[in-house]
C-alpha positions as CSV (number, residue, x, y, z in Angstrom):
1,M,88.2,97.6,84.5
2,K,88.8,94.6,86.7
3,S,92.0,93.7,88.5
4,L,93.6,90.3,87.9
5,I,95.0,88.4,90.9
6,Y,97.9,86.3,89.5
7,G,98.6,83.5,91.9
8,Y,96.2,82.5,94.6
9,G,98.3,81.5,97.6
10,I,98.8,83.4,100.8
11,T,99.6,86.7,99.0
12,G,96.9,86.1,96.4
13,K,94.2,85.7,99.0
14,S,95.5,88.9,100.7
15,F,95.0,90.7,97.4
16,E,91.5,89.4,97.3
17,R,90.7,90.8,100.8
18,Y,92.3,94.1,99.8
19,L,90.2,94.4,96.7
20,K,87.0,93.5,98.5
21,K,87.7,96.3,101.0
22,K,88.2,98.7,98.0
23,K,85.1,97.3,96.3
24,V,87.1,96.6,93.2
25,A,86.0,93.8,90.8
26,Y,88.6,91.1,90.1
27,D,89.3,87.8,88.5
28,I,91.8,85.1,89.7
29,F,94.4,83.1,87.7
30,D,96.5,80.3,89.2
31,Q,97.8,77.6,86.9
32,N,98.0,75.2,89.9
33,I,94.3,75.5,90.9
34,P,92.0,73.9,88.2
35,E,89.1,76.3,88.7
36,Y,91.4,79.3,88.2
37,S,93.7,77.8,85.6
38,I,92.0,79.1,82.4
39,K,94.2,81.5,80.5
40,L,92.9,85.1,80.5
41,D,93.5,88.0,78.2
42,L,95.7,90.4,80.1
43,N,94.5,93.3,78.0
44,N,91.1,93.1,79.8
45,Y,92.5,94.1,83.2
46,K,93.4,97.5,84.7
47,N,96.3,95.9,86.6
48,I,97.8,92.5,87.4
49,L,98.5,91.8,91.1
50,C,101.4,89.4,91.1
51,S,102.2,87.0,93.9
52,P,106.0,86.7,94.8
53,G,106.1,82.9,94.0
54,I,105.5,83.5,90.3
55,N,108.7,82.3,88.5
56,A,111.0,84.9,87.1
57,D,110.4,84.1,83.4
58,E,106.7,84.3,83.8
59,F,107.0,87.6,85.7
60,D,109.2,89.1,83.0
61,H,106.4,88.2,80.5
62,L,103.8,89.8,82.6
63,Q,105.9,92.9,83.0
64,A,105.6,93.6,79.3
65,S,102.0,94.7,79.9
66,N,103.2,97.5,82.2
67,K,100.3,96.7,84.5
68,V,102.0,94.6,87.2
69,L,101.9,95.5,90.8
70,T,103.0,93.5,93.9
71,D,101.6,93.7,97.4
72,I,104.9,95.4,98.4
73,D,104.3,98.1,95.7
74,I,100.8,98.8,97.0
75,F,102.0,98.9,100.6
76,F,104.8,101.3,99.8
77,E,102.3,103.7,98.1
78,E,99.4,103.6,100.6
79,D,100.8,102.9,104.0
80,N,101.9,105.7,106.3
81,S,104.0,103.8,108.8
82,I,107.8,104.0,109.1
83,K,108.9,101.0,106.9
84,I,111.9,98.8,107.9
85,G,112.8,96.1,105.4
86,I,115.1,93.2,106.4
87,T,116.6,90.6,104.1
88,G,119.4,88.1,104.1
89,T,120.0,84.5,103.2
90,N,119.9,83.5,106.8
91,G,118.7,85.1,110.0
92,K,116.1,87.5,108.6
93,S,113.1,86.1,110.5
94,T,115.0,86.0,113.8
95,T,116.2,89.6,113.3
96,C,112.7,90.8,112.4
97,F,111.3,89.0,115.5
98,H,113.9,90.3,117.9
99,L,113.7,93.9,116.6
100,A,109.9,93.8,116.8
101,Q,110.2,92.8,120.5
102,L,112.4,95.8,121.2
103,L,110.3,98.3,119.3
104,K,107.1,97.0,120.8
105,Q,108.3,98.2,124.2
106,E,107.6,101.7,123.1
107,F,105.7,101.7,119.8
108,G,103.0,100.0,117.8
109,V,104.7,97.6,115.4
110,N,103.6,95.5,112.4
111,L,105.6,92.3,111.8
112,I,104.7,91.5,108.2
113,G,105.9,90.3,104.8
114,N,107.6,87.0,104.1
115,F,107.3,86.4,107.9
116,G,104.1,87.4,109.8
117,N,101.0,88.8,108.2
118,P,100.8,89.6,104.5
119,V,101.5,93.3,104.2
120,L,98.1,94.3,102.7
121,D,96.4,93.0,105.8
122,D,98.1,95.8,107.9
123,I,97.8,98.9,105.7
124,N,97.4,102.0,107.9
125,N,96.3,100.1,111.0
126,G,97.6,102.8,113.3
127,N,101.0,101.3,114.2
128,E,104.0,103.5,113.9
129,Y,106.5,101.0,112.5
130,S,106.3,98.2,110.0
131,I,109.0,95.6,110.0
132,I,108.9,93.8,106.6
133,E,110.8,90.6,106.0
134,L,111.6,90.6,102.3
135,S,112.6,87.6,100.2
136,S,114.7,87.8,97.1
137,F,111.5,87.1,95.1
138,Q,109.8,90.1,96.6
139,L,112.8,92.4,96.1
140,H,113.2,91.2,92.5
141,K,109.6,92.0,91.7
142,M,109.1,95.3,93.5
143,K,109.0,98.4,91.3
144,K,110.8,100.9,93.5
145,N,112.3,100.7,97.0
146,K,110.4,103.1,99.2
147,L,111.7,101.7,102.5
148,D,112.7,104.2,105.2
149,F,115.3,101.7,106.5
150,G,116.8,98.7,104.6
151,V,118.9,96.0,106.3
152,L,120.9,93.4,104.4
153,L,122.2,90.8,106.9
154,N,124.2,88.5,104.6
155,I,124.3,86.8,101.2
156,E,125.1,83.2,100.4
157,P,124.0,81.2,97.3
158,D,120.3,80.4,97.5
159,H,117.2,80.2,95.3
160,L,119.3,79.5,92.2
161,D,116.4,77.6,90.7
162,Y,114.6,81.0,90.5
163,H,117.4,83.5,89.9
164,K,119.4,81.1,87.6
165,D,122.8,82.2,89.0
166,F,124.3,83.7,92.2
167,L,124.9,87.2,90.7
168,S,121.2,87.6,89.9
169,Y,120.3,86.4,93.4
170,K,122.8,88.9,94.9
171,A,121.5,91.7,92.7
172,A,118.0,91.1,94.0
173,K,119.1,91.0,97.6
174,E,121.1,94.2,97.2
175,R,118.1,96.2,96.0
176,I,117.3,96.7,99.7
177,L,120.3,98.9,100.0
178,S,118.6,101.6,97.9
179,A,116.3,102.4,100.8
180,N,116.3,105.9,102.2
181,K,118.8,104.6,104.8
182,S,120.6,101.3,104.7
183,S,122.7,99.1,107.0
184,Q,124.3,95.7,107.2
185,E,124.0,95.5,111.0
186,N,122.5,92.3,112.5
187,D,122.4,93.2,116.2
188,P,118.8,94.1,117.0
189,Y,119.9,96.5,119.8
190,L,122.1,98.4,117.4
191,L,119.4,98.4,114.8
192,F,117.0,99.9,117.3
193,E,119.4,102.6,118.1
194,W,120.0,103.3,114.4
195,I,116.3,103.6,113.7
196,T,115.1,105.5,116.8
197,K,118.3,107.5,117.6
198,R,118.3,106.2,121.2
199,K,119.5,103.2,123.1
200,C,117.3,100.3,124.2
201,K,117.6,98.6,127.6
202,K,118.7,95.0,127.4
203,T,115.9,92.4,127.7
204,K,115.5,88.7,127.4
205,L,114.5,88.2,123.8
206,K,112.2,85.3,122.8
207,N,113.4,83.1,119.9
208,L,111.4,81.6,117.1
209,P,110.7,77.8,117.1
210,Y,112.9,75.4,115.0
211,R,115.8,77.8,114.7
212,Y,118.5,75.6,116.3
213,Q,116.1,74.9,119.1
214,F,117.0,72.5,121.8
215,I,114.0,70.2,122.4
216,S,116.0,68.3,125.0
217,K,119.5,68.5,126.4
218,N,120.9,66.3,123.5
219,I,118.5,66.9,120.6
220,I,118.3,70.0,118.4
221,N,115.4,70.8,116.0
222,D,116.7,73.1,113.3
223,S,113.9,72.6,110.8
224,K,114.3,76.2,109.6
225,S,117.6,75.2,108.0
226,T,116.5,75.5,104.3
227,N,119.8,76.1,102.7
228,T,123.4,74.8,102.9
229,S,124.8,77.9,104.5
230,S,122.4,77.4,107.5
231,L,123.3,73.7,107.5
232,K,127.0,74.5,107.7
233,Y,126.4,76.9,110.6
234,A,124.4,74.3,112.5
235,I,127.0,71.7,112.0
236,S,129.8,74.1,113.2
237,N,127.9,74.7,116.4
238,A,127.0,71.1,116.9
239,N,130.6,70.0,116.4
240,M,131.6,72.2,119.3
241,F,128.6,71.4,121.5
242,F,128.5,67.6,120.9
243,Q,132.3,67.2,120.4
244,D,131.7,65.4,117.0
245,D,129.6,62.7,118.8
246,Y,126.2,63.1,117.2
247,I,123.8,62.0,114.4
248,L,122.9,64.5,111.6
249,I,119.4,64.1,110.0
250,C,118.7,65.8,106.7
251,C,115.8,66.0,104.2
252,G,114.3,68.4,101.7
253,D,114.7,69.3,98.0
254,P,118.3,70.4,96.9
255,K,117.0,71.8,93.6
256,K,116.9,75.5,94.6
257,E,120.7,75.6,95.1
258,N,121.3,73.6,91.9
259,F,122.2,70.4,93.8
260,P,125.3,71.7,95.6
261,K,128.2,69.4,96.6
262,L,129.0,69.3,100.3
263,E,131.8,67.6,102.2
264,I,130.5,67.2,105.8
265,S,132.7,66.4,108.7
266,G,131.7,66.2,112.4
267,P,128.7,64.0,112.7
268,A,129.4,60.3,113.2
269,K,126.5,59.3,111.0
270,I,124.1,61.1,108.5
271,L,120.6,59.9,108.1
272,I,118.7,61.2,105.1
273,Y,115.0,60.6,104.5
274,G,112.1,61.7,102.3
275,N,111.2,62.0,98.6
276,H,114.5,63.7,97.8
277,A,116.8,61.4,99.8
278,K,118.7,60.1,96.7
279,Q,119.3,63.6,95.4
280,I,120.6,64.7,98.8
281,D,122.8,61.6,98.9
282,A,124.4,62.6,95.6
283,C,125.1,66.1,97.1
284,I,126.6,65.1,100.4
285,S,130.0,63.5,100.9
286,H,130.4,61.5,104.1
287,P,131.6,58.0,104.9
288,N,128.6,56.9,106.9
289,K,125.2,57.6,105.4
290,N,121.8,55.8,105.5
291,L,118.8,56.6,103.3
292,F,115.1,56.2,104.2
293,D,112.0,56.7,102.0
294,D,110.1,58.5,104.8
295,A,110.1,59.5,108.5
296,N,108.4,56.3,109.6
297,L,111.2,54.2,108.2
298,L,113.7,56.5,109.9
299,L,111.9,56.1,113.2
300,E,111.9,52.3,112.8
301,Y,115.6,52.3,112.1
302,L,116.3,54.4,115.2
303,Q,114.1,52.2,117.4
304,N,115.7,49.0,116.1
305,K,119.2,50.4,116.7
306,S,118.2,51.6,120.1
307,I,119.7,55.0,119.1
308,F,118.8,57.8,121.3
309,S,121.9,59.9,121.5
310,N,122.9,63.4,120.4
311,I,120.9,64.4,117.4
312,L,121.0,67.4,115.1
313,F,118.0,67.7,112.8
314,S,119.1,70.3,110.3
315,P,117.6,69.5,106.9
316,G,119.7,71.9,104.9
317,F,117.1,72.2,102.1
318,P,113.5,73.5,101.6
319,S,110.6,71.1,102.3
320,G,110.0,70.1,98.7
321,L,107.6,67.2,98.3
322,D,108.0,66.1,102.0
323,Y,106.1,68.9,103.8
324,K,104.1,72.1,103.4
325,N,106.7,74.2,105.1
326,F,109.5,74.1,107.7
327,E,106.9,74.5,110.6
328,E,105.2,71.2,109.6
329,R,108.6,69.6,109.2
330,G,109.6,70.7,112.7
331,D,106.4,69.4,114.2
332,D,106.9,66.1,112.5
333,F,110.4,65.8,113.8
334,N,109.2,66.5,117.4
335,N,106.6,63.8,117.0
336,L,109.2,61.4,115.7
337,I,111.3,62.0,118.8
338,Y,108.3,61.7,121.1
339,N,107.6,58.3,119.5
340,L,111.2,57.3,119.8
341,K,111.1,57.9,123.6
342,K,108.1,55.6,124.0
């Protein structure tokens, strides 16, 4: 019987590459892609290979068939590397990236999952360790935790549009603690020692772009800020660094946290732009706010006001209808600043 790829995004396409290598016939379903949107009879398939972005209710419906597998399930069953899973509301990509740098000084390392390559692209490629960034979606959908090491960094409300409430989100995140060994440590050096049983010499670690990144001495690009806890963290740091003399720029879709209410103090002014500007405005309490339909109008405002002072770009929400992802958003902000300097 054929396999069914359910969802044809990044993970779905990695399923396709995997099945082609295995010489397994398959069909594709994705309700958002017209050519693959025709409903199929699930009974006609040996298994259903489900992408992490499929919503929880739809996933529960698929689960009734007892045929559902995720890429994480397959990787756990087939890959022979030592598997380190890392999750948390904030900081998981940076922790994965830093730990990978330390391990790569001595070992072959895969940096995969929600950050890096899809896991199926690196099955049994000869590397000794696999560092897997795991989202709450992936943890919710995996059948069994077969990690050698599981790391839970922190938990704050997030993805409530998927999980419906904080307790369900928390339960999904905490599934990582059922690994063979688990920790809540966030220091990459201490994680290295925990995993390898030996100390690691200190080294200058590279940071990922758009994580509270200074693009000049007075402008911070924190495009990776995709939730309110990361926004609060950025504001706290900016308040100390800029002494409350700065502009905060926000954008994104507040739906995933059920439109949270925020009282913000510190920035002298908040500029909000994009397709979701009015929704963000309703969420944020601050005496000095301006709204713009898009980044071009924001740029025009900054140019007309001759504003080129301390700026924190920390969106606080996922990209929504404005951008494909936080990387594109970060690039766009850098271009905006470049045009402002002209």
